[in-house]
N, C-alpha and C positions, 0 to 999 in steps of 0.2 A: 504494500500499499504505500503510495507516494503522498506527501504533503506538498501541495501545490499553492503558492502565493501568487495571486493575481492583482496587479494594480488595475483598478477600474477607473478608467479615464473620464467616465461619465459622472461618477459620484466623488472622485478625488479620494477614494479610500481603498485600503488593501482588503482583499478577501481571501479566505482560507478554504481550501477544498482537500478532501481525502479521496483518491481515486486508485483503483487497481490498474495494472499495467494495460490491460486490454480495454479499458474504459476510454471514452472520449475526453479530450482535454476540455476544461471549462470554456464555455462559449462557442465551441465548435459544433457546427451542425452536421447532421447525419453521419457521425462517428468517423469523419474523414481524416482525423488526426487523432491517434491514440496516445496515451501517456508513454507507452513503450517507444513509439516513433519519435515523439518530442524529446525524450530522455536520450535516445541512442545508446551509446556506451557509458554514459555518465552513471556513477554509482552514488550520486547525491541522494540523500533521503528527502531533500526538500528541493523543489524546482520552483523557478519563478518566471513569470512573463507579465505582459499587460494585455488587457482586454483588446486594444486596438490592433495588437499583433494577431490575436486569434480571429478577430473579425476580418483582418486583411487577408488571412489564410482562407477564410470562408469564401470571400470574394475571389481570390485567385483560383480556388478549386472550381467555383462556378464558372468563371470566365473560361478556363481551359477546358472545361466540359468532360473531363475523365479523371480517373485516379492519378494522383501524384505520389510516386513512391518517396518516402522521407528516409534519408540517411540518418540525420539528426537535426535538432534545432538547438537544445540546451547543451552547454559544455563548459565546465569549469577550466580555467587557465592550465592547471596541472594535470588535466586529463588528456591533453595532447593537442598540439598544433594551433592553439589559440592563446593570445595574451590577455591581459588584464583589461584591455580596451576593446575587446571582442564583442560584438553584438550578440554572439552565441551565450556569452557569459551573462549578458543582461536578459537572455531569453526572448530576443526580438528577431533572431535570424534562422533562416532555414537553409539547409543543404539538401537538395532534392534531385531526383531524377537519375541517380546513379546507375539504376537498372534499366533505363530506357534506351532504345536504340537511338543512333545519332540524329535521324530525322526528327523523331518525336522529342527528343531532349531540345534540338534547336527550336522546334515549334513552341515548347515550354518557355525557352529563354526569350524568344521574341514576344510571346504572349505577356510574360511578366514585365519585360521592359516597356512595352507599349500600353500596359494596362493602367498605369498612373496609381496603381494600389500600393507600391513599395517605394520607400525613400531611396533605396539603392539596389541595383541588380549588378552584381559583379560582371565585369567583361569575360567573354568566353575564353579569351587568351589566359586569363588566370585560373579558370575553372573548366578545363576542356572535357572533363567526364562527368560533370554535375552542374547544376544551377544553383547559385547563391542569391538569395534576396532577403532584404530585412527591412524592418520598420525603424531605422536608427533615429535617434534624437541628437539634437545639438548638444545636450548635456551628457552624453554617454560617458565621457572621460570622467566626469565628477560622479556620475551614478555608480560606475564601475569602482571608483575609488571608495566610495561609501560601502559598497557590497564587500570589498575585499579587506576593509580595515575596520569597520564599525559593526559590532554585533547587534545594534539596534537600527540597522540600515532600513528595515521596513517601515518603521515609524518616521524615521528622518526622510524617507522617500515622499511619504505623504506631505510632509511640511514642505519639502523642497518644490513639489509640484503645486503646492498652494500659492507659492511666492513667485513663480515664473512668469 
């Protein structure tokens, strides 16, 4: 059972959910993103994200019109390949399409890039065998610093968002 902290951008509050690995992530429609897919290889007992990232996933999935295989979304820096400023650490990024053929993955990339749903879609030259998109925020450096250095970051995140 995973503990999932979701910052609700509409209410400016943190929400806590407990879900099994095969259950849908909070705010995801039609079980198109499970806790297991969001977690990937992370062994963190607590995962975190924002409601706007989950609703962006819903939009992308709807626009693409088919299943999107997810390698992972959440990853802590020491779990491989991502630094403390990574959008994966903030729970706002998705690495997807690793099992798609080239033509379908290219269609997914173009679809994500032109959809207007994501803040950033990584260039194909940097991710030739998957698609990376995220709902990054200008404050990500500060947000990630809080996550990595402050045990009360959930409460401070709410205050931070109140004042921006």
